N, C-alpha and C positions, 0 to 999 in steps of 0.2 A: 482501366475505369475507376478499380476499385484504390490503386495510389491516388491518384484524380480525387475521389470523393473526400480522402484523407486530408491531402493538402489542402481542399476547400474546407474541411474544417476544423481543421487547426488553425486555418487564415482565420476564420470567421469569427475562432473561440477568442484570438492576439488583438483583432481589432475591437470586439467586443471590451477586452479585459478578461486577463485570467486571472481571476482570486485565489490564492492559494496560502497558505501557511508559510512563515519565516522560518528557514533551515536553522533554529537556534538548538544546540546540546542541550538536553534536559538530566542526563545519566551517560555516566560513563564507567560499565565494568569493569572494576578493577583484575588486569590482567588482562585485559582484553586485549585486539590488535588496538583498538582505537585510545587505550590506556597507553601503551604501548609507544605509538606513535607520537602521543603527548598532547591529545586533545583533551579539554578540561571541560565541566558543567559551566554554561553560560554562551559556548564558543558559537559562532552564527559563521556555518559553511558558505564563503564565497564561490568559491568555485572547487570543481573537480576534475584536474588535470587541467586543459584549457577549456573546459564547460563551464560557463559561471550558472549558478546554481542560485536563482532569486525564490525559489519556492520547494519545501521539501519532494516535493513531487519530479521535479530536475532534477535534485541532488538525489534523489533514488535510483533515477537513469542515469545517469551521470557515473553513480558506481558501478552498477549492473554491467554498463557499456565498457567503462575504463576494468574491471575488473580481471575480465576477460581476456588482457591484453597481455598476460602473466609479467607484468613490468611494475618498477616501484613508482607509485600512486601519490603525484603532490595533490595535496588540498590546503586549500588557502584557506585561511579562518580570522576573523574578528573576534580579540578579545573584547570581554566587557569591559577592560579599560581605554577602548577604540584602537588599539595598537592592532595592524596586519601583520598575518606571521605564515610561514608556510610549511605543514608538517607532512612525513612521508610516509607512507603505508609498503614499506620492504615487498617486496615479490611473492618471496618465500613464505611471509604472512600472510599473503592474500592466497595463496595457492594453497597454504591450511586448511581454510575457511570451511567448511559446513558447506556440501553441495546442496542446497534449496533456496529458494527465492525471498528468504527473510534474509536481507541484505542488511537489515540495521541493527539487529538483535545478531547476527555474524559478527559484525564486525563490533559489538560491543556499547550499540548506541541509541541513544532513547530521544524521542524529539520531548522540549521542554514544553512545557502543558501552564496552562493559568493555574493557579493554588485558587480554587473555589471553597472561601468561608464556608463552614455549617452553620446555614443560616435558612430554616426552613420557608420554602416560596408558596410552597401549595401543598393543602390536606385534603388527600380524597377520604369523599364524605362515608363515612360505616367501615373505614379501616381503623388498624389499629392505632398511627399516632392522634388521630382524632377522639381515639376513646381516653388514650393518655392524658389528654388536655394539650396537647401540642397544636399550635396555633400559626397562620403565617409571620416572619419577622422573628420570630424567637432562632434566638443561638445557644446554639448546643454547646455547652464550656464544657462539661465532664460526663464521663458513662463509666458507672463502678468505679469512681474514684479516680481515672487515667483521665487526662487533659486529651481533647480530639480538636489538633488543630488544622487539618481541613477538610471538606464535605468528601473528601475519598477514605480517608478513617473513617469518619462516619460510617460509612455506604460499608465497608469491612465490619468494623461490630456488629451493625445492626447484620449483617451477612452470616455472620459466626455466631449467633447466639438466637438462632429458633426456639421459639416457645420459654426462652431464659427471660427471667422478670432483670430488667437493666436501672437502676438507680442514677437519676440524669440531673444533673443541675444546669438551669439554661436562661439567657438574658433577655429579658422583656420588658422594654420600657424603662431601661435603667435599672432596673431590680431582680435580684438572681430571687430562681424558683428551684424547687427539688421535688420531682415528680417522678413514677415510674411508669414503664413503658415495655412489655412486650411483644417482641417481633413475631408474625407470624409465620410459621413455615410453610413453605413451598419448596417447590421443585425447580434446581437450577441444575444447570446446564452438568455440572459435576454432580451433584447429590443434592443434600438436604440443604435449604438456605433461610435465612429470617428478611422476612418484608413488614415494613410499616405503613405501607402507602402515603410518602411524601416524596415534594420534589423539591429541587436547590432554588434559591433564589439566584440568581447572575444579577453580579452588579453591573452598571451601563458602563459600557467602555471597556469592560475585564479582555475584550481579546484584541481591539486594535494594536497593539504593541504586536501581537504575532501574526496577524496579518499581512499578506504581502501581493501588490497588485500587477500584473504582466499588461501591457498595452503598447503595440504599437501600430504605426502609422500603414495604413494599404500596402505600400512597395515594400517595406521592410519585414512587414507579416508573411509576406507573398515568402520572401527570401527564407525566415524562420520554418514556414510550414514545411516546406520543401523538403529543407535540414532535418526538421524531426522528422519527416515520414522517409527520408533513406536512413536517418538512424536508427529507427527501429526496426526496418527492415533489415537493415547488418545483424541488428545486435538478435534478431529472429533467427537468421540464416547463422549464426555463429552460433548459438545454442542448439538449432539442428541439430548442426556438424558437431556440436558434443554431445548429445542423447544419442547419435550414431556411436560414436566411436566411445563411449563406456565414460565420457569425462564431464558429461552431467546427468543429474536427474531425470527420473522421467516423471517425476512432481512436477515440472515445467510445463507439462503438457494439460489444457483443461479440453473437455468434451462438451458434449450438447449441455449435459445436466449443469457444469457449473459456469459458462457460457449465462444458461439463461438465470442462474441465481446472480451472478454478477450485473448482469443489465438491470435485474427490481434491485439489487438494490444502489446502484448507479443512479437508478433515478430516480429514487428518492432521495439523493442527496442535491438534485437540482438539475437543471439540462444541460450544464453545463458538462458537469461530469457527465451524465449518459454521452451528448455528443465526442466527445473524448474515446470512452469505451466501444461508440462504436467507430470511430476513426481509426481502432486498435484491430478490434476485429474483423474492418474491412482489410488492413493492411495484411492480419492473418490468412485472409483470403488469397490477397492478390500475393505474398510469398509461396504460398503452397500450391497455387495454379503453376507458377514459373518454373515448380520443380521439376526437372529432366526426368519425370514417372508418366511413360505411356498411358494415357488416358486423359495425363492434363495436357492443359497449353502449352507447358515446358515441356513436356512429351512430343506433341504436334513440333516443336522447334527444334527437338533434338533429332525429330526422322527432317527436317529440311536442311538441318548443319550437316547431315551423315550422307545427304542428296548431294549436297552442295561439296562434298569432299571427295564424293569417288565417282560425281557423275552419273550417277541413277538412283529412281529412288530406289528403297528397301525392297526386295519382294513380298507377296502382299500374305505369304505363310511366315515371315518372321515379322511382319510387323503386325498381325492377329499373336504372335507369340508372345511381342512386348507388350499385347493391351491386355491379355490373360496376366502376365509377372503384375502389372500396374494394377489391374485389379484386383490381385490378392495382397498389394502393398496397400493400396488402400483400407481394403476388408482388414488387414491387421493396424492398420491405425490408429479407425474405426474401435478396433474391439479393442485397445489399449486405452485408449480414449476413455472409453466407458468406463473400462475397467478400474484406470486411477478415480477418476469422478467417484464413484461409487464407494472406492475403497478410501477416499476425503470423507465423504461421508460419513463412513459408518466408525471414522478414528475418530 
């Protein structure tokens, strides 16, 4: 029923329509695996191996699944000029990648993001932006004489200069104005940063070219949902196997703390993201329960298989000993999951 729930969840999402981000490549790190394969900024991933990738979510899943095969990986892309071509990631390059879940950064890729112009959209009353005289619609041209090409650059400038007076040139209603702004000091995740109390103005339709929707009919969606559930189950089993043999990091493991944190974050993104998260958790529970560990359902199936082979059930003593071993394994797994969660939080 864990697996059936996942199938129903994926089916509902595909029938209603799954909205995601087009897999457009923003930057390719020089010397990375992606650069060596010939990928360039502006390319759109169309398929990883034989898996189509209409969104970044499907592309990341396909990369995670295919990289574990230790074989050359073909990537079909569409370049900026509209032509399609195939690049290959060599198996030896893939096997040398760092063993952590950040598959895109490991390959040296980053998704393309729309360039937000540095235009003020909202001012928080009582904050430094209002005190400096900034108004909604102001376009930041320069800060301390340096051009400000995007909102991201403006945010970095503000954060780098807590309690430092910035000389600004802004455009307002076709005229250019000079003003001074001193960002307020605030505590950020990695130390002191500057804040001014202003939000960006997002141009209408800015994200349209970066959005993709996958919608299927009820019958096609059912087949795709079953395939997605089986693929996810197989991926989890392969990662478990690699962790047991020391070929994958235990950082792939998540305990109750990470699950709760991710549940809250996915719920804040919207119902679709939360339902997909529930499907992943349900598949995890289903796969874990089917492992041949006494005390789990898979352990009972193991006992039944042994009984079928030998023609009689295991002795009560052997079954009890197996239950003790299974309980110890589960306790060790829970302890490890809590340790990974706490270490992840502290670091």
